[in-house]
C-alpha positions as CSV (number, residue, x, y, z in Angstrom):
1,M,19.5,80.6,-96.3
2,R,21.4,77.3,-95.6
3,N,22.5,78.6,-92.3
4,A,18.9,79.6,-91.3
5,L,17.7,76.1,-92.3
6,F,20.5,74.5,-90.2
7,C,19.5,76.7,-87.2
8,R,15.8,75.6,-87.5
9,R,16.8,71.9,-87.7
10,L,19.2,72.1,-84.7
11,P,16.6,72.0,-81.9
12,L,15.0,68.9,-83.6
13,A,18.4,67.1,-83.6
14,L,18.9,68.0,-80.0
15,V,15.4,66.7,-79.1
16,L,16.1,63.4,-80.9
17,L,19.4,63.1,-79.2
18,S,17.8,63.8,-75.8
19,L,15.1,61.2,-76.5
20,S,17.7,58.6,-77.4
21,F,19.7,59.4,-74.2
22,L,16.5,59.1,-72.1
23,S,15.5,55.9,-73.8
24,G,18.9,54.4,-73.0
25,T,18.7,55.7,-69.4
26,N,15.2,54.1,-69.0
27,A,16.5,50.8,-70.4
28,L,19.3,50.8,-67.9
29,A,16.9,51.7,-65.1
30,T,14.5,48.9,-66.1
31,E,17.4,46.4,-66.2
32,H,18.6,47.6,-62.8
33,A,15.1,47.2,-61.3
34,A,14.9,43.7,-62.8
35,N,18.2,42.8,-61.3
36,Q,17.1,44.2,-57.9
37,K,13.9,42.2,-58.2
38,A,15.9,39.1,-59.0
39,D,17.9,39.7,-55.9
40,R,14.7,39.6,-53.8
41,V,13.9,36.0,-54.5
42,V,14.2,33.0,-52.1
43,R,14.6,29.8,-54.1
44,F,13.3,27.4,-51.4
45,N,13.6,23.6,-51.4
46,V,10.2,22.0,-50.7
47,S,11.6,18.5,-51.7
48,P,9.8,16.3,-54.2
49,N,7.4,14.7,-51.7
50,G,7.2,17.4,-49.1
51,Y,7.3,16.7,-45.4
52,P,3.8,17.1,-44.0
53,P,2.8,19.0,-42.0
54,Y,6.0,21.1,-42.4
55,L,6.0,21.1,-46.2
56,I,3.0,20.0,-48.2
57,N,2.9,19.7,-52.0
58,E,-0.6,19.2,-53.4
59,N,-1.6,19.7,-57.0
60,G,1.2,22.2,-57.5
61,K,0.2,24.2,-54.5
62,Q,2.5,24.7,-51.5
63,S,1.5,24.8,-47.8
64,G,2.7,23.6,-44.5
65,I,4.1,25.1,-41.3
66,M,7.6,26.0,-42.7
67,W,6.1,27.3,-46.0
68,D,3.6,29.5,-44.3
69,V,6.1,31.0,-41.9
70,L,8.7,31.6,-44.6
71,T,6.3,33.2,-47.1
72,A,4.8,35.4,-44.4
73,I,8.2,36.7,-43.3
74,A,9.6,37.0,-46.9
75,D,6.6,39.2,-47.9
76,R,7.4,41.6,-45.0
77,L,11.1,41.6,-46.1
78,D,10.0,42.3,-49.7
79,Y,11.1,38.9,-51.0
80,V,9.3,36.4,-53.3
81,V,9.6,32.7,-52.5
82,I,9.9,30.2,-55.4
83,P,9.5,26.5,-54.5
84,E,12.1,24.1,-55.8
85,Q,11.8,20.3,-55.6
86,I,15.4,19.0,-54.9
87,P,16.2,15.4,-54.0
88,R,17.7,15.1,-50.4
89,K,21.1,13.9,-51.6
90,R,21.6,17.0,-53.8
91,V,20.4,19.7,-51.4
92,D,23.6,20.6,-49.6
93,Q,25.7,20.8,-52.7
94,M,23.1,22.9,-54.6
95,L,22.9,25.3,-51.7
96,K,26.7,25.7,-51.7
97,E,26.7,26.2,-55.5
98,G,23.9,28.8,-55.3
99,Y,21.3,27.0,-57.3
100,I,18.9,27.2,-54.3
101,D,18.9,29.6,-51.4
102,A,17.2,27.8,-48.5
103,T,15.9,24.5,-47.2
104,T,14.5,23.2,-43.9
105,R,16.9,21.4,-41.6
106,A,17.9,20.8,-38.0
107,R,21.5,21.9,-37.4
108,E,22.2,18.5,-35.8
109,W,21.2,16.7,-39.0
110,T,23.8,18.5,-41.1
111,D,27.3,17.0,-41.7
112,N,29.1,20.3,-42.0
113,P,26.8,22.9,-40.4
114,D,29.5,25.7,-40.5
115,E,29.3,25.7,-44.3
116,F,25.8,27.2,-44.1
117,A,23.8,29.9,-42.3
118,F,20.9,29.0,-40.0
119,T,17.9,30.8,-38.7
120,D,16.6,30.5,-35.2
121,P,14.3,27.4,-34.7
122,I,10.8,27.9,-36.1
123,V,9.4,24.8,-34.4
124,D,10.8,21.8,-32.5
125,I,11.0,18.3,-34.0
126,E,10.0,16.0,-31.1
127,E,10.4,12.3,-31.6
128,V,7.9,10.4,-29.3
129,L,6.3,7.1,-29.1
130,F,2.8,6.6,-30.5
131,V,1.1,3.8,-28.6
132,P,-2.4,2.3,-29.0
133,K,-4.7,3.7,-26.4
134,D,-5.6,0.2,-25.1
135,S,-1.9,-0.7,-24.6
136,D,-0.4,-0.7,-21.1
137,L,3.0,0.3,-22.4
138,E,4.5,3.3,-20.5
139,F,7.7,5.0,-21.7
140,E,10.1,7.1,-19.6
141,V,13.5,5.7,-20.4
142,P,14.8,3.4,-23.2
143,E,14.9,0.4,-20.8
144,D,11.1,0.6,-20.7
145,L,11.1,-0.7,-24.2
146,F,13.1,-3.9,-23.6
147,S,11.4,-6.9,-25.2
148,Y,9.1,-4.7,-27.2
149,T,9.0,-4.1,-30.9
150,V,8.9,-0.5,-32.2
151,V,8.0,0.4,-35.8
152,T,10.5,2.8,-37.2
153,H,11.2,4.7,-40.5
154,L,13.5,2.9,-42.9
155,G,16.9,4.6,-43.0
156,Y,16.3,6.8,-39.9
157,H,18.8,6.8,-37.0
158,Y,17.6,6.9,-33.4
159,P,20.6,7.7,-31.1
160,A,18.7,7.0,-27.9
161,L,17.7,3.5,-29.0
162,E,20.5,2.5,-31.4
163,H,22.6,0.7,-28.8
164,H,19.6,-1.3,-27.6
165,F,18.6,-2.2,-31.2
166,Q,22.1,-3.6,-31.9
167,A,22.1,-5.5,-28.6
168,G,18.7,-7.0,-29.5
169,K,17.0,-5.8,-26.3
170,I,14.6,-3.6,-28.4
171,R,13.3,-5.0,-31.7
172,R,13.1,-2.6,-34.6
173,F,10.7,-3.0,-37.6
174,D,11.3,-0.7,-40.5
175,V,8.8,0.7,-42.9
176,S,9.3,3.1,-45.8
177,R,6.3,5.5,-45.4
178,D,5.4,7.4,-42.2
179,K,1.7,6.7,-42.4
180,D,2.3,2.9,-42.7
181,M,3.9,2.9,-39.3
182,F,0.6,3.4,-37.6
183,H,-1.2,0.7,-39.6
184,Y,1.5,-1.8,-38.8
185,V,1.2,-1.1,-35.1
186,L,-2.5,-1.6,-35.2
187,H,-2.7,-4.6,-37.6
188,G,0.8,-6.2,-37.5
189,E,1.8,-9.1,-35.3
190,D,3.6,-8.2,-32.1
191,M,4.0,-4.5,-33.0
192,D,3.9,-2.3,-29.9
193,A,4.5,1.3,-30.8
194,A,5.6,3.7,-33.6
195,V,8.4,6.2,-33.3
196,A,7.6,9.5,-35.1
197,D,7.8,13.3,-34.8
198,R,4.9,14.5,-32.7
199,L,3.4,16.9,-35.3
200,V,4.0,14.5,-38.2
201,G,2.3,11.7,-36.3
202,K,-0.7,13.8,-35.3
203,W,-1.0,15.1,-38.9
204,I,-1.1,11.5,-40.2
205,L,-3.6,10.3,-37.6
206,R,-5.9,13.2,-38.4
207,N,-5.9,12.5,-42.1
208,E,-6.3,8.8,-41.5
209,G,-9.2,9.2,-39.1
210,M,-7.2,7.6,-36.2
211,Q,-6.9,10.5,-33.8
212,D,-8.7,8.6,-31.1
213,V,-6.8,5.3,-31.6
214,F,-3.3,6.3,-30.4
215,R,-1.8,8.3,-27.5
216,T,1.7,9.8,-27.3
217,T,4.2,9.5,-24.6
218,S,5.2,12.5,-22.6
219,A,8.9,11.5,-22.6
220,K,10.8,12.3,-25.8
221,L,13.4,10.3,-27.6
222,S,14.9,13.4,-29.1
223,Q,14.2,17.1,-29.7
224,Y,15.8,19.3,-32.3
225,G,15.1,22.9,-33.5
226,F,13.7,22.9,-37.0
227,R,15.1,25.9,-38.9
228,L,15.9,27.3,-42.3
229,M,19.3,26.3,-43.6
230,L,20.6,29.0,-46.0
231,R,23.5,29.7,-48.2
232,K,26.5,30.9,-46.2
233,D,26.3,34.4,-47.6
234,W,22.7,34.8,-46.5
235,V,23.5,35.7,-42.9
236,S,21.9,39.2,-43.2
237,F,18.6,37.6,-44.4
238,A,18.8,35.1,-41.5
239,E,19.1,38.0,-39.0
240,A,16.2,39.9,-40.6
241,F,14.2,36.6,-40.6
242,N,14.9,36.0,-36.9
243,R,13.6,39.5,-36.0
244,E,10.3,38.9,-37.8
245,L,10.1,35.3,-36.4
246,E,10.4,36.6,-32.8
247,A,7.6,39.1,-33.5
248,M,5.4,36.3,-34.8
249,K,6.1,34.3,-31.6
250,Q,5.3,37.3,-29.4
251,N,2.0,38.3,-31.2
252,G,0.6,34.8,-31.5
253,E,0.9,34.5,-35.2
254,L,3.2,31.5,-35.2
255,E,0.9,29.7,-32.8
256,E,-2.0,30.4,-35.1
257,I,-0.1,28.8,-38.0
258,L,0.8,25.7,-35.9
259,S,-2.8,25.3,-34.8
260,N,-3.8,24.9,-38.5
261,Y,-1.7,21.7,-38.8
262,R,-2.4,19.9,-35.4
């Protein structure tokens, strides 16, 4: 009798054991899936104040040229982009320590570029002169600016003009905010032109209602490829990103994004 009862209970014990095993297996599978999902995240520095029109932070919402391109490509590569607002002085170290995965940067602006991985350029940073339309100032070479005053961004370095600034042949007037540069040129005393990135300047003039007040010079002070700077171990992501970026350039998608911010 006891043996018969034991035999009837044995299948139930096996069932419970099997369920327990399956539950543990499912838990491991869920944990593994979560870890995989965590690996498909790009923690991207958008900086506390953004960098319009490349990075725009408005009411907790992200946009801008670099954000739009990255999120479009990340989606195709099955990644999720999480914005992080990191002060400029901490970005490089936090990249190296793995707290963030990517930021925007020109290779030439980086002290030790070999410590990071870079994508191909997404867009070019072009420093040009913004001159009032009624001004007769023409710029082709730095010598054309002798005896003029140019409004510049506080703390920025301008290699093409630096020697002439120091020699006093070109006067420099620093302001701390990009949009203030244009107001100083228009309303300041003896201010002749502003030095700014072409897209940044056009974005500001559009938002300030001054598109028809300034013209830009065809000659450039500098030109740098604006890219993603990534953790050193993200080379494979950079390669995959570059393939998708090239496709966006070929099919016109990148140009469509750029047109939204001109």
